[in-house]
MIZA-988733 format. One record per residue: residue in three letters; residue number from 0; x, y, z of N, C-alpha, C in turn. Coordinates in steps of 0.2 Angstrom, whole numbers, plus 5000, padded with zeros to 4 digits. Each point is the difference from the previous one (the first is absolute). Layout:
N
NODE  res    n  n.c1  n.c2  n.c3  ca.c1  ca.c2  ca.c3  c.c1  c.c2  c.c3
NODE  ALA  NUM     X     Y     Z      X      Y      Z     X     Y     Z
...
***
This chain:
357
NODE  res    n  n.c1  n.c2  n.c3  ca.c1  ca.c2  ca.c3  c.c1  c.c2  c.c3
NODE  UNK    0  5336  5448  5682   4993   5000   4996  4994  5000  5006
NODE  UNK    1  5001  4998  5005   4997   5001   5004  4997  5006  5003
NODE  UNK    2  5006  5005  5001   4999   5004   5002  4995  5004  4995
NODE  UNK    3  5002  5001  4993   4996   5004   4995  4995  4998  5001
NODE  UNK    4  4998  4993  4999   4992   4996   4999  4997  5005  5007
NODE  UNK    5  5001  4999  5006   5000   5005   5006  4998  5008  4998
NODE  UNK    6  5004  5001  4998   5000   5009   4999  4995  5001  4995
NODE  UNK    7  5000  4996  4995   4994   5003   4997  4992  4998  5002
NODE  UNK    8  4999  4996  5004   4992   4999   5004  4999  5005  5004
NODE  UNK    9  5005  5004  5003   5000   5005   5006  5005  5007  4997
NODE  UNK   10  4996  5004  5000   5003   5007   4998  5003  5004  5007
NODE  UNK   11  5007  4999  5000   5003   5002   5007  4999  5008  5000
NODE  UNK   12  5000  5003  5006   5000   5006   4999  5005  5003  5007
NODE  UNK   13  4999  5004  5000   5008   5004   5005  5000  4998  5005
NODE  UNK   14  4995  4998  5005   4998   4998   5005  5003  4992  5002
NODE  UNK   15  4998  4999  4994   5004   4992   5001  5008  4999  5001
NODE  UNK   16  5003  5006  4998   5007   4999   5002  5001  5002  5005
NODE  UNK   17  4996  5001  5006   5003   5003   5006  5000  4993  5003
NODE  UNK   18  5004  4999  5005   5002   4995   5005  4996  5002  5004
NODE  UNK   19  5000  4994  5006   4996   4999   5006  5003  5006  5008
NODE  UNK   20  5006  5002  4997   5003   5004   5006  5000  5005  4995
NODE  UNK   21  4995  5003  4994   5001   5009   4999  5005  5001  4992
NODE  UNK   22  5004  4996  5001   5005   5001   4996  4998  4997  4993
NODE  UNK   23  5005  5004  4995   4999   4997   4993  5005  4995  4998
NODE  UNK   24  4997  4996  4996   5002   4993   4999  5006  5003  4996
NODE  UNK   25  5007  4995  5000   5005   5001   4995  4998  4999  4992
NODE  UNK   26  5001  5004  4996   4998   4998   4992  5006  4993  4997
NODE  UNK   27  4994  4997  4996   5000   4994   5000  5000  4994  5005
NODE  UNK   28  5000  5000  5005   4998   4995   5004  4996  4995  4997
NODE  UNK   29  4993  5001  5000   4998   4996   4998  5000  4997  4993
NODE  UNK   30  5004  5004  4998   5000   4994   4991  5007  4998  5002
NODE  UNK   31  5004  5002  5003   5005   4993   5003  4999  4993  5004
NODE  UNK   32  4993  5003  5004   4997   4993   5002  4997  4995  4996
NODE  UNK   33  4997  5003  4997   4996   4997   4995  5005  4997  4995
NODE  UNK   34  5005  5002  4997   5004   4998   4994  5005  4993  5003
NODE  UNK   35  5001  5002  5007   5003   4994   5004  4997  4995  5001
NODE  UNK   36  4992  5000  5002   4995   4993   5000  4999  5001  4993
NODE  UNK   37  5001  5001  4994   4998   4998   4994  5007  4995  4998
NODE  UNK   38  5005  5002  5001   5007   4995   4999  4997  4995  5003
NODE  UNK   39  4999  4999  5007   5001   4995   5003  4995  4996  4998
NODE  UNK   40  4995  5003  4997   4993   4995   4997  5003  4996  4994
NODE  UNK   41  5001  5005  4996   5004   4998   4992  5007  4994  5001
NODE  UNK   42  5003  5000  5006   5005   4995   5002  4998  4992  5001
NODE  UNK   43  4994  5001  5004   4996   4995   5003  4997  4996  4993
NODE  UNK   44  4996  5004  4995   4997   4998   4993  5006  4997  4998
NODE  UNK   45  5005  5002  4998   5004   4997   4998  5003  4995  5003
NODE  UNK   46  5002  4998  5006   5001   4994   5002  4995  4995  4998
NODE  UNK   47  4993  5001  5002   4996   4996   4999  5000  4998  4991
NODE  UNK   48  5001  5003  4995   4999   5000   4994  5006  4994  5000
NODE  UNK   49  5006  5001  5003   5005   4995   4996  5000  4995  5006
NODE  UNK   50  4997  5000  5004   4999   4993   5004  4995  4995  4997
NODE  UNK   51  5003  4996  4998   4996   4992   4996  4994  4998  5005
NODE  UNK   52  5000  5001  5005   4997   4998   5006  4993  5003  5001
NODE  UNK   53  5001  5010  4998   4995   5002   5001  4998  5002  4991
NODE  UNK   54  5004  4997  4997   4997   5002   4991  4993  4996  4999
NODE  UNK   55  4996  5002  4998   4994   4998   4998  4999  4995  4993
NODE  UNK   56  4999  4994  5001   5001   4997   4993  4998  5002  4995
NODE  UNK   57  5001  4998  4995   4997   5001   4994  4999  4994  4995
NODE  UNK   58  4994  4998  4997   4998   4995   4996  5008  4998  4994
NODE  UNK   59  5001  4995  5002   5007   4996   4995  5005  5004  5001
NODE  UNK   60  5001  5004  5007   5006   5001   5004  5004  4993  5004
NODE  UNK   61  5006  5001  5001   5002   4995   5004  4998  5001  5008
NODE  UNK   62  4997  5008  5002   4997   5000   5005  4993  4997  5001
NODE  UNK   63  4998  4998  4995   4991   4997   5000  5002  4992  5000
NODE  UNK   64  5006  4999  5000   5000   4990   4999  4997  4996  5005
NODE  UNK   65  4998  4998  5000   4997   4995   5006  5004  4995  5005
NODE  UNK   66  4999  4999  5006   5005   4998   5003  5000  4992  4998
NODE  UNK   67  5009  4999  5003   5002   4992   4996  5003  5001  4993
NODE  UNK   68  5000  5006  4996   5000   5000   4994  5006  5005  4999
NODE  UNK   69  5006  4997  4997   5009   5004   4999  4997  5004  4996
NODE  UNK   70  5000  5006  4999   4999   5004   4995  5006  5001  4993
NODE  UNK   71  5006  4999  5006   5006   4998   4994  5000  4995  4995
NODE  UNK   72  4995  4997  5001   5002   4993   4993  4993  5000  4998
NODE  UNK   73  4995  5004  5004   4992   4999   4996  4999  5005  4994
NODE  UNK   74  5000  5001  4995   5001   5006   4994  4993  5003  5000
NODE  UNK   75  4993  4997  5004   4996   5004   4999  5000  5006  5005
NODE  UNK   76  5004  4999  5005   5001   5005   5005  5007  5003  4999
NODE  UNK   77  5003  5003  4994   5005   5002   4999  5007  4998  4998
NODE  UNK   78  5001  4994  5002   5004   4997   4998  5007  5003  5003
NODE  UNK   79  5006  4996  4996   5008   5004   5002  4999  5005  4998
NODE  UNK   80  5006  5005  5000   4999   5006   4996  5003  4997  4993
NODE  UNK   81  5002  5008  4996   5003   5000   4993  5007  4998  5002
NODE  UNK   82  5004  5003  5002   5006   4997   5002  5003  4996  5002
NODE  UNK   83  4995  4996  5001   5002   4992   5004  4996  4994  4996
NODE  UNK   84  5000  5001  4994   4997   4995   4997  5006  4996  4997
NODE  UNK   85  4999  4995  4997   5006   4996   4997  4999  5001  4994
NODE  UNK   86  5004  5004  4996   5001   5001   4994  5003  4994  4995
NODE  UNK   87  4998  4998  4996   5005   4994   4996  5006  5003  4997
NODE  UNK   88  5005  5000  5003   5007   5000   4997  5001  4999  4993
NODE  UNK   89  5003  5004  4996   5003   4998   4992  5007  4995  5001
NODE  UNK   90  4998  4995  4995   5004   4993   4998  5007  5006  5000
NODE  UNK   91  5007  4994  5004   5006   5002   5000  5002  5001  4993
NODE  UNK   92  5005  5006  4996   5003   5000   4995  5003  4995  5000
NODE  UNK   93  5001  4996  4994   5006   4995   4999  5007  5003  4999
NODE  UNK   94  5003  4997  5004   5008   5002   4998  5002  5003  4993
NODE  UNK   95  5004  5003  4998   5002   5002   4994  5007  4996  4999
NODE  UNK   96  5000  4995  4995   5005   4997   4999  5006  5003  4998
NODE  UNK   97  5007  4997  5001   5005   5004   5000  5003  5001  4994
NODE  UNK   98  4999  4998  4994   5002   5002   4994  4992  5001  4996
NODE  UNK   99  5000  5005  5001   4992   5003   4998  5002  5003  4994
NODE  UNK  100  4994  4999  4994   5001   5002   4995  4993  5003  4997
NODE  UNK  101  4999  5006  4998   4995   5003   4997  4998  4998  4993
NODE  UNK  102  4995  4999  4998   4997   4997   4994  5002  5005  4994
NODE  UNK  103  5000  4997  4996   5003   5005   4995  4993  5003  4995
NODE  UNK  104  5000  5008  4999   4997   5004   4999  4996  4997  4993
NODE  UNK  105  4994  5001  4998   4998   4998   4995  5002  5006  4994
NODE  UNK  106  5000  4997  4994   5004   5002   4994  4994  5008  5000
NODE  UNK  107  5003  5005  4998   4995   5005   4998  4999  5001  4993
NODE  UNK  108  4993  5001  4999   4997   5001   4994  5004  5005  4998
NODE  UNK  109  5001  4998  4995   5002   5008   4993  4998  4999  4994
NODE  UNK  110  4995  5007  5000   4996   4999   4994  5005  5004  4993
NODE  UNK  111  4998  4999  4995   5006   5000   4994  5000  5010  5001
NODE  UNK  112  5007  4999  4998   5004   5007   5001  4996  5005  4995
NODE  UNK  113  4999  5006  5003   4999   5006   4997  5005  5003  4996
NODE  UNK  114  4999  5001  4993   5003   5002   4994  5000  5007  5000
NODE  UNK  115  5006  5004  5000   5000   5007   4997  5004  5000  4995
NODE  UNK  116  4995  5004  4995   5002   4999   4992  5001  5009  4997
NODE  UNK  117  5004  5001  4996   5000   5005   4997  4993  5003  4995
NODE  UNK  118  5000  5004  4997   4993   5002   4996  5002  4995  4994
NODE  UNK  119  5007  5000  4996   5002   4996   4993  4998  4992  5002
NODE  UNK  120  4999  4998  5007   5000   4993   5002  4992  4998  5001
NODE  UNK  121  4995  5005  5002   4994   5001   5001  4995  5000  4995
NODE  UNK  122  4996  4994  4997   4995   5000   4996  4994  5002  5003
NODE  UNK  123  4996  5004  4997   4994   5002   5002  4995  4999  4995
NODE  UNK  124  4994  4999  4998   4994   4998   4996  5002  4993  4996
NODE  UNK  125  4995  4998  4997   4999   4994   4998  5003  5001  4992
NODE  UNK  126  5001  5003  4997   5002   5000   4994  5007  5000  5001
NODE  UNK  127  5005  5004  5003   5007   5000   5001  5001  4993  5002
NODE  UNK  128  4996  4997  5006   5003   4995   5002  4998  4993  4996
NODE  UNK  129  4995  5002  4996   4999   4993   4994  5005  5000  4996
NODE  UNK  130  5002  5007  4996   5007   4999   4995  5007  4999  5005
NODE  UNK  131  5001  5000  5005   5005   4998   5004  5001  4993  5000
NODE  UNK  132  4994  4997  5002   5000   4992   5000  5001  4997  4994
NODE  UNK  133  4997  5002  4994   4999   4999   4994  5008  5001  4996
NODE  UNK  134  5004  5004  5003   5007   5000   4997  5003  4996  5003
NODE  UNK  135  5000  4999  5007   5003   4994   5002  5006  5003  5006
NODE  UNK  136  4997  5007  5001   5005   5002   5006  4997  4996  5007
NODE  UNK  137  5005  5001  5004   5001   4998   5007  4996  5003  5005
NODE  UNK  138  4996  4998  5003   4993   5001   5006  5003  4998  5006
NODE  UNK  139  5000  5004  5004   5000   4997   5007  4993  4998  5003
NODE  UNK  140  4997  5005  4998   4991   4997   5004  4997  5006  4997
NODE  UNK  141  4993  4996  5000   4995   5004   4998  4995  5001  5003
NODE  UNK  142  4998  5006  5002   4994   5001   5006  4994  5002  4998
NODE  UNK  143  4995  4997  5001   4992   5000   4996  4995  5002  5007
NODE  UNK  144  4996  5006  4999   4995   5003   5005  4996  4994  5000
NODE  UNK  145  4998  5000  5006   4994   4993   5002  4994  5004  4996
NODE  UNK  146  4995  4994  4998   4994   5003   4998  4998  4996  4992
NODE  UNK  147  4996  5003  4997   4996   4997   4993  5006  5001  4996
NODE  UNK  148  5003  4997  4995   5004   4999   4995  4997  5002  4994
NODE  UNK  149  5003  5005  4997   4997   5000   4993  5004  4992  4995
NODE  UNK  150  4999  5001  4992   5003   4996   4996  5005  5002  5000
NODE  UNK  151  5002  5006  5000   5009   5002   4999  5004  4997  5005
NODE  UNK  152  4997  5001  5005   5003   4997   5008  5001  4994  5001
NODE  UNK  153  4995  4996  4997   5003   4992   5001  5002  5000  4995
NODE  UNK  154  5001  5001  4994   5004   4999   4995  5009  5001  5003
NODE  UNK  155  5000  5005  5003   5007   5002   5001  5004  4995  5008
NODE  UNK  156  4993  4999  5003   5001   4996   5005  5004  4993  4997
NODE  UNK  157  4996  4997  4996   5000   4995   4996  5007  4998  4998
NODE  UNK  158  5003  5006  4998   5007   5000   4996  5004  5000  5004
NODE  UNK  159  4999  5004  5007   5006   5001   5004  4999  4992  5004
NODE  UNK  160  4997  4996  5001   5000   4995   5001  5003  4994  4997
NODE  UNK  161  5000  5001  4993   5002   4997   4994  5009  5000  5000
NODE  UNK  162  5000  5006  5003   5008   5001   5000  5004  5001  5005
NODE  UNK  163  4996  4994  5008   5002   5001   5004  5002  5007  5005
NODE  UNK  164  4996  5004  4998   5000   5007   5004  4996  4999  5005
NODE  UNK  165  5003  5003  5007   4994   4999   5007  4993  5006  4998
NODE  UNK  166  4996  4997  5002   4994   5004   5000  4998  5002  5007
NODE  UNK  167  4999  5004  5002   4998   5002   5006  4994  5006  5000
NODE  UNK  168  4995  4996  5005   4992   5005   5000  5000  5004  5007
NODE  UNK  169  5000  5008  4998   5001   5002   5006  4993  5007  5000
NODE  UNK  170  5001  5004  5003   4994   5004   5001  5002  5006  4997
NODE  UNK  171  4994  5003  4997   5001   5005   4993  5004  5007  5005
NODE  UNK  172  4998  5001  5007   5005   5005   5003  5006  4999  5000
NODE  UNK  173  5002  4994  5001   5008   4998   5000  5003  5003  4992
NODE  UNK  174  4995  5000  4994   5005   5001   4996  4998  5008  4999
NODE  UNK  175  4996  5001  5003   4997   5009   4999  5007  5004  5005
NODE  UNK  176  5002  4997  5003   5008   5004   5006  5004  4999  4992
NODE  UNK  177  5002  4995  4998   5006   4999   4995  4998  5005  4993
NODE  UNK  178  4996  5000  4998   4999   5004   4993  4991  5002  5002
NODE  UNK  179  4998  5007  4996   4993   5000   4999  4997  4997  4995
NODE  UNK  180  5004  4999  4994   4997   4998   4995  5003  4992  4998
NODE  UNK  181  4996  4995  5001   5002   4994   5001  4997  4995  4995
NODE  UNK  182  4993  5003  5000   4994   4995   4998  4999  4994  5002
NODE  UNK  183  5003  4999  5008   4998   4994   5002  5005  4995  5000
NODE  UNK  184  5007  5003  4998   5006   4994   4999  5005  5004  4999
NODE  UNK  185  5004  4997  5004   5008   5002   4999  5005  4994  5000
NODE  UNK  186  5006  5003  4997   5007   4994   5000  5004  5004  4999
NODE  UNK  187  5005  4995  5005   5006   5002   5000  5005  4996  4996
NODE  UNK  188  5003  5004  4996   5006   4996   4995  5006  4999  5002
NODE  UNK  189  5002  4995  4999   5010   5002   5003  5004  5003  4998
NODE  UNK  190  5004  5002  5004   5006   5004   4997  5003  4998  4997
NODE  UNK  191  5001  4993  4998   5005   4997   4995  4998  4994  4999
NODE  UNK  192  5002  4997  4994   4997   4995   4997  5002  4994  5002
NODE  UNK  193  4996  4994  5001   5002   4994   5002  5001  4995  4995
NODE  UNK  194  5005  4996  5003   5001   4995   4995  4998  4991  5003
NODE  UNK  195  5003  4997  4997   4996   4993   5001  5007  4994  5001
NODE  UNK  196  4998  4995  5005   5006   4997   5003  5004  4997  4995
NODE  UNK  197  4996  5000  4994   5003   4995   4995  5006  5007  4996
NODE  UNK  198  4999  5003  5002   5004   5007   4996  5007  5000  5006
NODE  UNK  199  4999  4999  5004   5005   4999   5006  5004  4996  4999
NODE  UNK  200  4997  4994  4999   5005   4993   4999  5004  5001  4992
NODE  UNK  201  4996  5003  4995   5003   5001   4995  5006  5005  4999
NODE  UNK  202  5000  5005  5005   5006   5005   5001  5007  4995  5002
NODE  UNK  203  4998  4995  5007   5004   4996   5001  5004  4996  4996
NODE  UNK  204  4995  4998  4994   5004   4995   4995  5004  5004  4997
NODE  UNK  205  4998  5006  4997   5004   5005   4994  5008  5002  5004
NODE  UNK  206  5000  5000  5010   5005   5002   5000  5004  4993  5003
NODE  UNK  207  4997  4994  4998   5003   4995   5003  5002  4999  5007
NODE  UNK  208  4995  5003  5004   5001   4997   5005  4994  4997  5004
NODE  UNK  209  5001  4998  5006   4994   4995   5004  4997  5006  5003
NODE  UNK  210  4991  4998  4998   4996   5005   5003  5000  5002  5006
NODE  UNK  211  4999  5006  5003   5003   5004   5006  4994  5004  5001
NODE  UNK  212  4994  4997  5003   4993   5004   5001  4999  5001  5007
NODE  UNK  213  4997  5005  5001   4998   5002   5007  4991  4998  5001
NODE  UNK  214  4997  4998  5004   4993   5000   5001  4998  5003  5006
NODE  UNK  215  4995  5004  4999   4998   5006   5007  4991  4997  5000
NODE  UNK  216  5000  4997  5009   4993   4999   5000  4998  5003  5005
NODE  UNK  217  4994  5004  4999   4996   5004   5005  5003  5006  4999
NODE  UNK  218  5006  5004  4997   5004   5006   5003  4994  5005  4996
NODE  UNK  219  4999  5005  5006   4993   5004   4996  5004  5009  5002
NODE  UNK  220  5007  4998  5003   5002   5008   5001  5004  5002  4993
NODE  UNK  221  4998  5004  4997   5004   5003   4991  5007  5001  5003
NODE  UNK  222  5002  5003  5005   5006   5002   5001  5007  4994  5001
NODE  UNK  223  4995  4995  5003   5003   4994   5001  5002  4996  4993
NODE  UNK  224  4994  5001  4996   5000   4998   4993  5007  5003  4996
NODE  UNK  225  4999  5006  5002   5004   5003   4994  5008  5000  5003
NODE  UNK  226  5002  4999  5006   5006   4997   5004  5002  4994  4997
NODE  UNK  227  4995  4995  4998   5002   4995   5000  5001  4998  4992
NODE  UNK  228  4998  5004  4996   5001   5001   4993  5008  5002  5000
NODE  UNK  229  5001  5005  5002   5006   5003   5000  5006  4997  5001
NODE  UNK  230  5000  4995  5007   5004   4995   5001  5001  4995  4996
NODE  UNK  231  4995  4997  4997   4999   4995   4994  5004  5003  4996
NODE  UNK  232  5000  5006  4996   5005   5002   4996  5006  4999  5001
NODE  UNK  233  5002  5002  5005   5008   4999   5003  5003  4995  5000
NODE  UNK  234  4995  4995  5002   5003   4993   5001  4999  4995  4993
NODE  UNK  235  4997  5002  4995   5000   4998   4993  4994  4994  5000
NODE  UNK  236  4995  5002  5003   4994   4996   5001  4996  5001  4994
NODE  UNK  237  4996  4996  4997   4995   5001   4993  4994  5000  5001
NODE  UNK  238  4999  5002  5005   4994   5003   5002  4995  4998  5006
NODE  UNK  239  4996  5005  5003   4996   4999   5005  4993  4998  4998
NODE  UNK  240  4996  4997  5004   4993   4996   4998  4996  5002  5006
NODE  UNK  241  4994  5003  5000   4995   5002   5004  4994  4998  4999
NODE  UNK  242  4997  4998  5005   4992   4998   4999  4995  5006  4998
NODE  UNK  243  4995  4997  4996   4995   5005   4997  4995  5003  5005
NODE  UNK  244  5001  4996  5007   4994   5001   5005  5004  5002  5006
NODE  UNK  245  4997  5004  5005   5003   5001   5009  5007  5000  4998
NODE  UNK  246  5004  5005  4995   5006   5002   4999  5001  5007  4996
NODE  UNK  247  5003  5004  5003   5002   5004   4994  5004  5000  4992
NODE  UNK  248  4998  5005  4997   5003   5000   4994  5004  5004  4997
NODE  UNK  249  5000  5001  4995   5006   5007   4997  4995  5007  5000
NODE  UNK  250  5001  5004  5006   4995   5004   5001  5006  5005  5000
NODE  UNK  251  4998  5008  5000   5005   5003   4999  5005  5000  5005
NODE  UNK  252  4999  5001  5006   5004   4998   5006  5005  4995  5000
NODE  UNK  253  4998  4994  4998   5002   4993   4998  5006  5002  4995
NODE  UNK  254  4999  5003  4994   5005   5002   4996  5004  5005  5002
NODE  UNK  255  4998  5006  5004   5004   5004   5001  5006  4997  5005
NODE  UNK  256  4998  4997  5005   5006   4998   5004  5004  4993  4997
NODE  UNK  257  4997  4997  4994   5005   4998   4995  5007  5003  4999
NODE  UNK  258  5000  5006  5000   5005   5004   4998  5002  4998  4994
NODE  UNK  259  4996  5000  4995   5001   4998   4992  5002  4991  4999
NODE  UNK  260  5000  4997  5005   5002   4993   5000  4995  4997  4996
NODE  UNK  261  4993  5004  4999   4996   4996   4997  5000  4999  4992
NODE  UNK  262  5004  5005  4998   5002   4999   4992  5005  4993  4997
NODE  UNK  263  5003  4997  5008   5004   4994   4997  4999  4994  5002
NODE  UNK  264  4994  5001  5004   4997   4992   5005  4993  5002  4998
NODE  UNK  265  4997  4992  4997   4994   4998   4999  4996  4999  5007
NODE  UNK  266  4995  5002  4998   4993   5000   5007  4996  4996  4994
NODE  UNK  267  4997  4993  5004   4994   4997   4997  4996  5000  5006
NODE  UNK  268  4993  5000  4999   4995   5001   5003  4995  4994  4999
NODE  UNK  269  5000  4994  5005   4997   4992   4996  4992  5002  5007
NODE  UNK  270  4997  4995  4996   4993   5000   5004  4998  4995  5004
NODE  UNK  271  5007  4994  5000   5000   4995   5003  5006  4998  5003
NODE  UNK  272  5003  5002  5006   5006   4998   5001  5003  4993  5001
NODE  UNK  273  4995  4997  5003   5002   4993   5003  5001  4998  4991
NODE  UNK  274  4995  5000  4995   5001   4997   4996  5006  5003  4995
NODE  UNK  275  5004  5007  5000   5004   5003   4998  5006  4995  5002
NODE  UNK  276  5001  5000  5006   5005   4995   5006  4999  4992  4995
NODE  UNK  277  4995  4997  4999   5000   4994   4997  5002  5000  4993
NODE  UNK  278  5001  5006  4997   5001   5000   4994  5010  5000  4999
NODE  UNK  279  5000  5006  5007   5009   4999   4999  5003  4993  5001
NODE  UNK  280  4997  4997  5005   5004   4993   5002  4999  4995  4993
NODE  UNK  281  4997  5003  4997   5000   4994   4994  5005  5003  4994
NODE  UNK  282  5001  5006  5003   5006   5002   4995  5007  5000  5003
NODE  UNK  283  5001  4996  5006   5005   4998   5002  5001  5005  5006
NODE  UNK  284  4998  5005  5002   5002   5004   5004  4998  5001  5007
NODE  UNK  285  5005  4999  5004   4998   4998   5009  4998  5005  5003
NODE  UNK  286  4994  5000  5003   4998   5005   5005  5002  5000  5007
NODE  UNK  287  5002  5007  5002   5003   5000   5006  4994  5004  5003
NODE  UNK  288  4998  5000  5008   4994   5003   5002  5004  5002  5007
NODE  UNK  289  4999  5008  5002   5002   5001   5004  4995  4999  5007
NODE  UNK  290  5003  4997  5004   4997   4998   5006  5001  4998  5007
NODE  UNK  291  4998  5004  5006   5005   4999   5005  5001  4992  5003
NODE  UNK  292  4996  4996  4997   5002   4993   5001  5004  4997  4997
NODE  UNK  293  5005  5003  4994   5003   4997   4996  5006  5001  5003
NODE  UNK  294  5006  4996  4994   5007   5001   5002  5002  5005  4999
NODE  UNK  295  5007  5003  5005   5003   5004   4997  5004  5003  4994
NODE  UNK  296  4997  5003  4998   5003   5003   4992  5007  5000  5000
NODE  UNK  297  5003  5000  5003   5008   5000   5000  5003  4993  4999
NODE  UNK  298  4996  4996  5003   5001   4993   4995  4997  4997  4997
NODE  UNK  299  4996  5005  4996   4998   4998   4994  5004  5000  4992
NODE  UNK  300  4999  4994  4996   5002   5002   4994  4996  5002  4993
NODE  UNK  301  5000  5006  5001   4995   5005   4993  5002  4998  4993
NODE  UNK  302  5004  4996  4999   5003   5000   4994  4996  4995  4993
NODE  UNK  303  4999  5003  4995   4996   4997   4996  4993  5006  4999
NODE  UNK  304  4996  4997  4995   4994   5002   5000  4998  5001  5007
NODE  UNK  305  4996  5006  5003   4995   5002   5005  4996  5005  5000
NODE  UNK  306  4995  5000  5004   4996   5006   5001  5000  4999  5009
NODE  UNK  307  4999  5005  5000   5001   5004   5008  4993  5003  5001
NODE  UNK  308  4995  4997  5004   4994   5001   5005  5001  5006  5005
NODE  UNK  309  4996  5004  5000   5002   5004   5006  4992  5003  5000
NODE  UNK  310  4998  5000  5008   4993   5001   5001  5001  5007  5004
NODE  UNK  311  4993  5002  5003   4999   5005   5002  5003  5002  5006
NODE  UNK  312  5001  5005  5002   5003   5002   5008  4993  4997  5005
NODE  UNK  313  5004  4996  5004   4994   4997   5006  4998  4995  4997
NODE  UNK  314  4995  4999  4994   4995   4994   4999  5008  4995  4997
NODE  UNK  315  5002  5003  4996   5005   4995   4996  4997  4996  4993
NODE  UNK  316  5004  4996  5000   4999   4996   4992  4992  4995  5003
NODE  UNK  317  4995  5000  4997   4994   4997   5000  5002  4992  5000
NODE  UNK  318  4994  4997  5003   5001   4993   5001  5000  4996  4994
NODE  UNK  319  4996  5001  4996   5000   4997   4993  5007  5002  4996
NODE  UNK  320  5003  5005  5000   5007   5001   4997  5005  4997  5004
NODE  UNK  321  4999  4999  5005   5004   4996   5005  5002  4993  4998
NODE  UNK  322  4994  4998  4999   4999   4993   4999  5003  4998  4993
NODE  UNK  323  5000  5004  4993   5002   5000   4996  5007  5001  4997
NODE  UNK  324  5003  5004  5006   5008   5001   5001  5003  4993  5000
NODE  UNK  325  5006  5000  4996   5006   4995   5003  5004  4999  5006
NODE  UNK  326  5001  5007  5001   5004   5001   5006  4997  5006  5004
NODE  UNK  327  5003  5001  5006   4997   5006   5004  5008  5001  5005
NODE  UNK  328  4998  5006  4999   5007   5002   5001  4998  5007  5005
NODE  UNK  329  5004  5001  5007   4999   5005   5004  5008  5005  5002
NODE  UNK  330  4997  5005  5001   5006   5005   5002  4999  5001  5007
NODE  UNK  331  5006  4996  5005   4999   5002   5008  5000  5008  5001
NODE  UNK  332  4996  4999  5005   4999   5010   5005  5003  4996  5007
NODE  UNK  333  5002  5006  5001   5002   5000   5007  4998  5008  5004
NODE  UNK  334  4995  4998  5006   4998   5007   5002  4993  5001  5001
NODE  UNK  335  4996  5002  5000   4992   4999   5004  4995  5002  4991
NODE  UNK  336  5004  5002  4995   4997   5001   4995  4999  4993  4997
NODE  UNK  337  4992  5000  4996   4997   4992   4998  5004  4999  4993
NODE  UNK  338  4999  5006  4996   5001   4998   4993  5003  5007  4998
NODE  UNK  339  5002  4999  4993   5003   5005   4995  4994  5003  4997
NODE  UNK  340  5004  5006  4997   4996   5005   4995  5001  4994  4992
NODE  UNK  341  4994  5000  4998   5002   4997   4994  5004  5000  4994
NODE  UNK  342  5001  5005  5000   5005   5002   4994  5006  4999  5004
NODE  UNK  343  5002  5001  5005   5008   4998   5003  5001  4993  4999
NODE  UNK  344  4994  4995  5003   5000   4994   5001  5001  4998  4992
NODE  UNK  345  4997  5002  4995   5001   4998   4994  5007  5003  4996
NODE  UNK  346  5003  5007  5003   5006   5001   4997  5006  4994  5004
NODE  UNK  347  4999  4999  5005   5005   4994   5003  5001  4994  4998
NODE  UNK  348  4993  4998  4998   5000   4994   4994  5003  4999  4995
NODE  UNK  349  4999  5005  4996   5002   5001   4994  5004  5001  4998
NODE  UNK  350  5006  5004  5005   5008   5000   5000  5002  4991  5003
NODE  UNK  351  4997  4999  5003   5003   4992   5003  5001  4997  4994
NODE  UNK  352  4993  5000  4994   4999   4997   4997  5005  5002  4992
NODE  UNK  353  5002  5004  5000   5005   5006   4996  5006  4995  5003
NODE  UNK  354  5001  5000  5005   5006   4997   5002  5002  4992  4998
NODE  UNK  355  4995  4996  5000   5000   4993   4999  5001  5000  4992
NODE  UNK  356  4998  5003  4995   4997   5001   4994  5009  5002  4998
***
């Protein structure tokens, strides 16, 4: 750079390239000389820059520290490097126990099952629903659109509650998806009629047999209900009892799965299951609930009047129903599966009871 600065100050002529001996200078001689001098000067500057003794001090830097102070320990003058800091180490993880058991998962919330009905079982409009309720037709559920209710809608809802028909308030868009002509109200009629528990007991008395009933607690699959009704007909049971809420009813799918057994087996739908069980106990009927903590069903005597209680797959029989039962029976299982299908478990217990009878 020094050569170029010098070159710009003085304009060189042809005579400047003549040496003292009268000969011409070799081309590039002055350039090579200037470049070597510039490289030497640059190396000297680099050595001075990286030499702490020649580096000028900066305010707040470790080179500006006064004598007698240790810049490695004095934070105002730099302090230790980032990598040399003493970070807090996390606490050691406790050792895992030898017999580790994961907590049981919380029971999954299951809403009321959606019902699939044919056109003949779906009632739309206020007048058809009101006439069906007046005639005593079995209604599975009544859907009412949210919003202001007129006098006729209030009257139909009051009639439904009086007959213990489940009433559910839904958005109007949901009713529009099912049918466009609903007048804010839809009803699902049962595919088959329901009986009373007293009709089942009277049927057993006419046949001069000890009552044999099957009680379902929380079974929501219509295919399971139809299969249980079919098995109940095969073992000679007098009826199947289902709760009104949180359970499936006699939908077209359940009737179809029964394969015609619905014609010979009575199905009753009750409002309060525990109250119905108390009534059966007063009639001298023994209650056997399927439970994993119960006794092996192969060692249980099922003779006499009895009612088998089977819960939903996974949840099992509810706590109140278990407390109301007389005996708890279990189906031993091997392998990694923790539960049986509801219809399979009910079928095994029903045939075991038939063997004792």
